[in-house]
C-alpha angles and dihedrals in degrees: 000000000000096000096193091050091049092051093051089047087056096049094044091050092049093050095047092044090052094049101043112058090186088078114092129198093270089062090067113090109252099248092053093041092052092055097048096036116132113211090196096052095031090223142062102276121216137276101049114199125195116217135173087254091056091052090050093052098043100041105013090237127147128189095045094161092055092048094052098033094105095053112098094202097057124088135179126217110211093215105082092352089262118184113219138178112240095187111025097188091051090051089053093050091049092048098051092052094058121099109249096029093112091053092051094046089049088067099035113080093188094055094036090056091053097043093044089059089048091049092237136137092006085275122185120187092198091047091051091049090054092047096048124073120245123239091259090068095067133082089229090065093049093047091051090055092044089053088062093047091048089066093060125095112265093012094134092058090045095052092050089066098066146045112224122200130181115228088241088061095054110095101186116082131191088257087065091060133074105225134183120241091255091053092050090050091051092056090050091051092051092050091051092047090055092046092051100037094128092049091050091048090050094055092044096247097135103136093089134115104051112126130181115202111204127186149095121298116282097025095117105264095134093036092055093047091053092044090053087055090055093043096049095035093238124147111250120228112187124192130171112207090220086064094056096044110108130195084241102064093203086064089053090062090050091051091052090053091047094055094048090046090051092051090057090050090053097043137173087058147112118258107202116192113191126190087031093171090061091086106003091071130134112292098227121185093253095056117108119260090241092056091049089052090052090054091046089050090053094049091048091050091053091049092053099050125081139175091215098047102028104025091237121132107203117208121177128183135200136177090196111051091164089070095057120110112253090239090061098068098061092054093070123077092202133032110197118200121217108191128175109280118264124225095278093047093048090054091049090049092052090048090055094044092050099041094103097037123091119232144091102265129174101213091179090065092046091051092051091052096050104062112157091020116133123224088256091053090054090053090053089052092053093045091053092048093050093048092047090052090050090058085070091039093251122144093178115082126215130205088251092058090058094042091052090049091051091051090051092050091050089055090052091052092048091049091051091051090050091052092050093051091048 
């Protein structure tokens, strides 16, 4: 990192943001926004000052005065150690001549707007907006919303029901997954629906953004939901229905209402409901009245949530679609199948899993030997092979390492089948 260039980017951004009230908080590049974010105001309040302490916290850099001492357009105010630009135009001319300036501007909407008007650095405001992450992607945004929720009655019980992740905290991307064409299309549709929310609202098409993921365990339902969160920069709220089921079934209905209410408070976001069949099961005649009420509560909550109106993308997942109540199916605008990977997909999964590991591996052979394996099973195979190699202090894998691991996994499957039969 060119520290001097980064520091001048910071000071230029602060000055332009302070002067032009047309800029909103999403125009600030994410690393600067995160530092100056106000949980109380839910924005970056003006004016933004740059001090030596700010530089230390954002970039981990000491000795700022010494670094910038030779620049004639930089000044320091002793009170608060504030860094200022004495000649703005001179600072801009210095900035554009530095190697790496174009890359920084390409992810900084504030600077890209200014330099685009000046015809410099091939800057594009719209391009920078797409390249930067919005405020909803950060933990700071989520925490500021949770601070409001924490003041409500019963908030502690409500927050215990869910796991909340910021998109920035999700490591797995869609590029790490092997998806079918239908799954790729579904992600594209969701992105367009978010982009055109106001249009959809205007034409009255609001019952959109309710997805049901169906497939065997280990086929990537949860991974895809989390990767969508990262891709679309939406906070991820995960709830397992087994977590919110209480021994007092009346409390289960209340917990369902609490989780859906919380998702609306944290919108825009993804509400991911795993183990969907745990409550949304068939309402047979011999079920208790309380359980039927819980199912009815869940169905009503689904009816009353909308990506278009509420900014909540609802994704549910089940390993047992045959258990779902018949009334559940019509409440989802998309049913997304997650089948066990075929030969081509298994090879692609192995290629991804092995991309950072040294070794001459024939993934075609591995794919042929792993029929009926889930993507999760293939990761277990690789993990076993890596750990076995480390026992002999090897960080390079061989084909034999993987073949041995597959053989071991097959024995485990056969043992499990034997136990089930017994």
